N, C-alpha and C positions, 0 to 999 in steps of 0.2 A: 966529571957530572958536577953541576950546580946543585948545592943543597935546596931542597924545598923550603919554603917559608910560608908561614902563617899569614894570610892575606883575608882583610875583612873586605867583603863583596857588599856593596849597597846600591840600591836605586837602579836594581836590574829591571828593565823593562819586560813587562809579561810577554812571552813568545806565543805567537799565534799559531794553533795548529795546522794552519794553511801555509807556514813559512818555517819549517822546521830548521831550515839552516841558522835563523835567527841563534837559536840553541848552540848550534855547533861553532858560530862565531863568539859567542859567549864564553863557551868552554876553551875554546882557542885562546882568547885574551886572558882569561884566568889562569891557565896553563902557561901563558908568557909571562904574566906578572907574578906567577909563583915560581917561575924559573925551573918548571918542570919540562927538563929538555925533551925526555923519551916521549911525554906526551904531546909536546909541541912537533917534535920531526915526524910523528905518524900521520900528523894532519897535513903534512906539506907535500909536494908532487918532487919527483927528482928532478925536475926542470924548474925549479923555484927560483925565482927572481924577486927579492925583498928589497926596496928602496926604502931607506930611513932618511929622509931629507935633512942634508944639513950634516950628517954623520956617517954612513957608511951602507955600503950595497954588500946582499948576503946572497950567493948563489949556490950555496949547497948546504946539506943538512948539517954537515961538520961544523962548517963557517957559522950557522945557527946556534950549534951546540957552544960553542966559542965564545961567541957574542953575548948570550944567555949567561953564560959564567962570570962575564965582565959586569954584568948589570947590578944595580946597587938593589939592595933588599926593599920590595913595596909592600907597605904594611895596608895600603888601602886603595881599593880600586872603586870608583863611581861610574858606573855607565849609564849614561843619558839615554843614547838612542843607538838601535841598531836597525838598519834599513836593507832589506834584501830585495833583488830583481834579478830572476833568471841566474846567471853564474857570477853576478857581481854583488858584494855587500859592503857596508860601510858601517863604522860604529866609533861614536866619538864619547868622550869622558874625561875624567879627572884621575891622576894617579898621586899617590902621597909616599914619598920614600921614608924610611925608617930615619933618617937623618932630618927630616921635616922639609925637605924640597917637595914643591908642589908643581906638577906639569898637567897642561891639558892634551890632549892626543884626538886624533882620527887617525883610523886605517881604513883603508880601500882595499878589499880583499877579492880576487878573481880565481874561481874554482874552474878546474879543468873540464867540467862537463856539470850536467843538469843533474845526474843522480844522486842520491843520499850518501855514496861512499866516495863522490868526487873528491881529489884532493886539492889543497889550495896551492895554485901555481904561481900567481904573482900577489905582492902587497906593496902599497905605498904606504908609508908612514910618517905622519907629522906629528911631531911632540915638542913643544913648546914651553919654556920655564913660564908660571904664572904664579903672582904672589898673593894675589886677592884670595879670599875665602869664597 
């Protein structure tokens, strides 16, 4: 199991009471970047397909756990935007690793249904090195 890390979360957009899924997406990304594998896999469907472009594809909860354990420690998450519509959501922002590496990201998520308890069944992630502040 990956050891959880302290993560500074800044610039979280206020979530709208009419779009509670924004909070779910925010909480999911915080769990991912803190490498809290139990929290992450709890939010995922058993039929997950997570494509991290240019890197890997994850198709099981165990694969997600193993991938999280391999990730560098992230010390800062700056979440710029969370957009939701039906079962689809997207979020973009910046992460900074403990080693100082800065990356921009966009995650597009699809949930298994419209209910509040629906699990994430598909994720397309784009993570790019970014040197500018």
